[in-house]
N, C-alpha and C positions, 0 to 999 in steps of 0.2 A: 600556527595554531594547531594544536594536537587534535587527533581524531576524537569524536565524542565516544564516550563509553557508558553503556546503560547501567544504571544502578537498580532499576526496577522495570519489569516488563510484565504487564497484566492484561488479560482479556477482560473487558468490561461490558456492561449493558447486554448481557446474555449473548455475547459474541459479536455484537455490532460495533465495538470499538476496541482499539489497542491503546492502552495507556503506557507511556514510556517516559521514564525519568533518566536524565543523563547526569554524569558527574560534574558537568559544567553548571548545573542548576536549572538548565532548560527542561521543561516537561511539556509533553504533548498528548492530546487525545485525538487519535486518527480514526476516522470511520473505516470500517471493514470494506465498504464499497470503494472508497478511494484507494485503499491498499490493493484491492483486487484489480481495479482498472489501470493502476499505475505499477502493476507487478513488473519487476525487473526481468521477467522470464523472456525467453526468445519468442514464445507464443504471442506475447503482447508487444515487446520492444523490437522484435525482428532480430536480424543478425547484422544490421548496419543502418545508417541513416536512411530515412525514407521507407523503411520496411515496417514501421509501427502499425499495429492493428487497433482499430477502435473497438473497445469492449463495451457492450451495452446490455441493458436488462438486468443489472446487478444490484438494484436498490435494496433487495432483501437478503443479499449474501451475508453470511456470518463467518466468523473465525471459529473453526472446529478445534484446531490444535496448533501449538507452537512447538517446533523442533529445533533445538540449538544446532548450529553448524559450526563446529570448532569454537573459536573464541571471537569470531569476527562477524557472525550473521545469525539469522533465524529463518527457518523455512516456515511459511504460514500455510496451513492446510485450510482451505475454504470449503464452505458447505456445497458449492457447485462442483467440487472435486479437483479444482485447480490447486496444484501443489509444487509447481516447478520453479517458482521465483525464490531466489535467495536474497533476503533483505539484509544488506550490511547495515552496521550501526550508522555509518555516515549517510546512507541512502534514507534510512528512517528519519534521521535528523533533518535532512533536506525536505522530505515529504511533510514533516511536522511544521517546519519553518515556512514552507511555500503552499500550504494546503489551500488557502483562500484563492490564490492565483490559479492553482491547478484545478480547483472546482470550477472556476469561471471558464477556463479554457476547455474543460471537459464538456460543460453544458453547451458551449458554443459549437463544439465538434458534433455533439449529438443533434443539435438543431440543424446544422448544415447537412447532416446525413439523413435527416428525417427519421431518427430512431429515438428511443426513450430509455430512461433509467429503469422503467418498470419491466418486470420479468415477462 
């Protein structure tokens, strides 16, 4: 299976969503909050297994800017200043495909940590 290639990448809903269309015909609308809490940055994912950080209080975060990184990724600049995650096309496709599962797991982690999506 070939890597997904975006044919359209748009910030929607006043920065609250990223709309992405792939050459495979798949299309997704991903919430800025989910992108922020699942950022592939070292700040969020750590430098290895077990080093992940729970990001919370990001319900109102928005996408401020998209910066292309070569031909393989995009840097998303968020309203809270976070900008270190490089979202590859395959990672964006994974987030789009798995967003329901990721949301449920995120809400479970928030509940277990006694923290909230609210800022």
